[in-house]
C-alpha positions in Angstrom: -60.6 -70.0 15.2 -64.6 -69.7 13.7 -64.0 -73.4 11.7 -63.7 -74.7 15.1 -66.5 -72.6 17.2 -68.7 -73.5 14.9 -67.4 -76.9 14.5 -68.3 -77.1 18.3 -71.7 -75.8 18.5 -72.8 -78.5 15.2 -70.6 -80.9 17.3 -73.4 -80.1 20.2 -76.6 -79.8 18.2 -76.0 -82.8 17.0 -75.5 -84.4 20.4 -78.5 -83.0 22.1 -80.5 -83.9 19.1 -78.8 -87.7 19.2 -79.7 -87.6 23.2 -82.8 -85.4 23.8 -81.0 -83.5 25.4 -82.0 -79.1 25.6 -79.2 -77.8 23.8 -79.0 -74.9 26.3 -77.3 -77.9 29.2 -74.8 -78.6 26.6 -73.6 -75.7 25.9 -74.7 -73.8 29.3 -71.8 -77.1 31.2 -69.0 -76.2 28.4 -68.8 -72.4 29.4 -68.9 -74.0 33.1 -66.1 -76.7 31.8 -64.4 -74.8 29.9 -62.2 -77.4 28.3 -60.5 -76.9 24.9 -59.6 -79.9 22.6 -57.0 -82.0 22.8 -56.7 -80.8 26.6 -55.9 -83.2 30.0 -57.3 -82.2 33.1 -55.6 -83.1 36.9 -55.1 -85.9 38.2 -58.0 -85.4 40.1 -58.5 -86.1 44.4 -58.7 -90.1 42.8 -56.7 -89.8 40.1 -58.8 -90.1 36.7 -58.3 -86.9 34.6 -60.8 -84.4 32.9 -60.5 -84.5 29.3 -61.4 -83.0 25.7 -63.6 -79.0 25.9 -66.7 -80.6 28.1 -63.7 -82.7 30.7 -65.4 -85.9 30.5 -63.5 -88.0 33.3 -60.9 -90.8 32.4 -63.4 -92.7 34.8 -65.7 -93.8 31.8 -63.2 -94.3 29.4 -63.4 -98.6 30.5 -67.3 -98.7 29.8 -66.6 -96.4 26.5 -64.0 -98.4 24.6 -65.4 -101.6 26.2 -68.9 -99.8 24.4 -66.9 -99.1 21.0 -64.6 -102.4 20.5 -61.9 -100.0 20.8 -59.2 -99.6 23.7 -59.0 -97.6 26.2 -56.2 -95.5 25.0 -57.4 -94.9 21.7 -61.1 -94.4 23.8 -59.5 -91.7 25.6 -57.4 -90.5 22.2 -61.0 -89.8 20.7 -62.9 -88.6 23.9 -59.7 -85.3 24.5 -58.7 -84.8 21.2 -62.2 -84.4 18.8 -65.3 -82.0 19.1 -67.8 -84.1 17.8 -67.1 -87.5 20.2 -66.6 -85.5 24.1 -70.0 -83.2 22.7 -71.9 -86.8 22.2 -70.0 -88.2 24.7 -71.3 -85.7 27.5 -74.7 -85.8 26.2 -75.0 -89.2 26.4 -73.4 -88.9 30.0 -76.4 -86.0 31.3 -78.9 -89.1 29.0 -77.5 -92.1 31.4 -78.4 -89.8 34.7 -81.5 -88.6 32.9 -83.0 -92.4 32.2 -81.7 -93.4 35.8 -83.1 -90.5 37.8 -85.7 -88.5 35.6 -84.6 -85.0 36.9 -82.7 -82.6 34.4 -81.2 -80.9 37.4 -80.2 -83.9 38.7 -78.3 -86.0 35.9 -76.7 -82.2 35.7 -75.5 -82.3 39.0 -74.8 -85.9 38.7 -72.1 -85.4 35.8 -70.1 -83.8 38.2 -70.7 -85.9 40.5 -72.8 -87.7 42.4 -71.6 -86.8 46.0 -75.3 -84.8 46.3 -73.7 -81.3 47.5 -70.5 -81.1 44.8 -73.3 -82.1 42.1 -75.8 -79.0 44.2 -73.2 -77.0 43.0 -72.2 -77.7 40.0 -75.8 -77.6 38.8 -75.7 -74.0 39.6 -73.2 -73.4 37.9 -74.5 -74.3 35.0 -77.9 -72.6 35.3 -76.2 -69.9 36.6 -73.5 -68.9 33.5 -77.2 -70.5 31.4 -78.7 -67.4 32.8 -76.1 -64.7 32.4 -76.0 -66.5 28.6 -79.6 -65.4 28.1 -79.7 -69.9 27.8 -82.4 -69.5 30.3 -85.6 -66.9 32.0 -85.7 -65.8 35.3 -88.6 -66.3 36.9 
């Protein structure tokens, strides 16, 4: 268990550095998502599934498969079963959102949903988790 935890921690730090995302935010999302390596959850209301530790939605599979020049089935396996790929994709999604919005809070919300009320509720969960775990100071 310690090896898996240490690997995930290393993956979080590498992904945060690679995509210039605060590591505390990635950890907060991980704590809220609560996924595990090899896990597939769903189907969601829209027929998609959530994969791995960061619960990456399968809606991302076609664009990632194209980017990586692999079949969708391979992209799915990598995201579901490889912790560093999973966390890297989460950081990539956050970076895309941050580049689009220029707002970290909004990019956290959009990680979960582009519907403002749903995304805002998710952001509050992530921020609350970060505060409870000493990753963020409360003013």
